N, C-alpha and C positions, 0 to 999 in steps of 0.2 A: 504494499499498501503505500509506504514510503517514497518507493520510486515511481510509483503512477504519479504520486503527487508532485515530484521535481519534473517529471515528464510533462504532466499539462502546465508548468512552468514555463520548461523550455520552449514549448510552441507556442505561447504566448499569452497563457489564459489570463484573466486577468484576478483570478481568484480559484481558491479551493471551498467547491461548494458541498457542504454535506448535507443532504436529506433527511430528514427525521432522522438523525444521529444517535441519540439517546441511548437505545439498548443497546449498541455496539461502542460507548464513547471507552471503554478501558483501551481496545482494540487500535482505536483511532488517538488516542493521546500518546500511545507508544509508537505510533507510527510516524505522528509530527516529531516528537523526540527526536527519531530517526533522522528524520527529512529537514529538520531544521541544522541539525549537524553536517547534512551534507549541501546545506546552501537554500532551504527555501525561503524564499521572501516576501511572496503574497499574500494577499490576506487570506485570513480562513474565517469563512460565514457559516455561521451554526443557522441552521434552514431549517422551522421546526413550527409545528400546530399550535405552539404557545402551551401545552397541557404537559408542562416539566415541573419537578420537583424543585423547591426552592433553593434546597443541599445540592443535586445536581449542578445547578447555575454556578450558586457559589463557588463549586470545584472549578470552574472553567476561567474564572479570573484571571486574567494577564496572558490569557492562549486565545481565547477567540477574538479576532478585530470588529469581525459585525455579526451583529446578531439579527435574523430575521423571520420574526414571528407573526404567524396568525392571532388574530385574536377575533374567534369564531361566533362568539355569543357571549351578551352581557347577563343571560338569566338562566339561573340552575334547570330550570324545569325542561327550557328548550334544548338544553345540553344533554340532559337525561334524557329526553325523548329523541333525539336524532344523532345523538354521538354516543352509544351502547353505554346508556346509564351513568354517563360521565358529568354526575350533578355539580361535581365540586371544581367543574372547568373554568368557571370565572374566578373563582379565588385564585386559584392557582395559576392562571394566566397575568393576574393583574400584579400576584405576587413576582411570578418569574419575570415580568416585561419590565418592570420596576428595577430590579435587580440587574438587570440587561442595560438599563440605560445608567447605572449608579457605574457600572463597569466600563461600558465603550461610550457613553456620552451621545452629544447630536450627531447627527451624520456627517463627516468630512468626506471631501472629494478632491481628488486633484486635478490639475491644471486641464486636464482633459475630461473631465466630470466624470471621471471613474470613481466608484465607491472605495476608500480605504478604510474607514473605520465609522462606528456607530452604529444604530440602531434604525432600524427600518421597519413600520409595524404595517401589517396588511389586514386589510379589515374584507370580507365579502357581502357585499348587500344581497340580502334575501327576500324573499317575497312575503309580503304583510308584515313587516317588520320585524322577521323573528329574530334576525340577528341582533336587536336592540342598538340600530345604528346610532340613536339619537343618544342613549345612554353610553355607550362607547366613547362617543365624541367628548361627551361631558367627563368622563373618566380620565382621558388623556389631557385634556385640560387643567383638570384638578390635580393631578396625579405625577406630570411631566411637564416641561416646556411648553407651550404653545408654539415652538418650532420644531417639533419633535416630526420628523420626516414620516408621512402616514401615506398609504395607495389604498384609498377608496376602490375599490375592485366591484364590477358589475355584469362577472362572467359566470354565474352562477349557473349548472344545469341540471335538469333532472334526469339521477341516475339510480338505479338500482331500486332499495326499499324508498328512497324519498316518491316514488307514484304512490304509496300507500298513505300517504298523509297530503290531503288535498290542498291543505295551506301552503305545501312547497313543492306541488308538483306543478309547477309553471316556471317558466322564465322572470328574470325582474323586467318591470317596464320601465321606459324612459323616465314614467314620471315618478317613480321611487328612486332609482338612480339620482335625478335630480332633486331631491325630497333628501337624500341622505347630503350629497356633498355641501346643499344650503345649510345644514344643520353645522357642518365642519366650519362653513364661513362665518356662520353666524355668532358661533362659540367660540371662534377667532384661533384656529387652525391656521397657521401662517406658511407651511411647508408642506404641500399636499404633492404627491406625485404630478409628474407633467401630462403623463397619460389620464390620469384622472381629470386633470384640469383642461385637457384637450378636448376629452368627451365629454364634461359637461360645458365647455364651450359650444360646442358641435351641436350639440342637443336644443340649446336655450337660441338657435338661430330660429 
């Protein structure tokens, strides 16, 4: 794995993107240790659903450069219904993301605009306000700097058992997406993802 990391760096990759890595972190940390000795210099990205143990995130202090968590649901009943009974998702995500920000801070990019360090939060808008987007935005504003980088996404798709729940068995409407971004603007988030803003501007026409 260490050699793969070095290989990716050698072909010009901007970072090492670790997707849903929690369950194999001991192996990854060992590989990172070896790769650093071999000259790994590009950022390490921790790409996660947000459902993390605080203790695990604390162990990554000084190792991970960029945290890329989702914040899926703000309400425990929705998390329990749609994510295998994970009613503790909102509280776990809040604690984990706050710690991620403590470690990595706000997003920093180089002169090319490439992310080098910091926190990027993704939030997927869902039909019928299921994700609790308004409450999510308010939490970010209250718990983190208003300049926290947030990507509000519209690409929800109905898959698998989602068809069993009428309230989420359809895509997100333009009105729902505009409402979500409108809340972010209303509550003062100042660093929304460029794609979020571009799509919002397009739909405003």
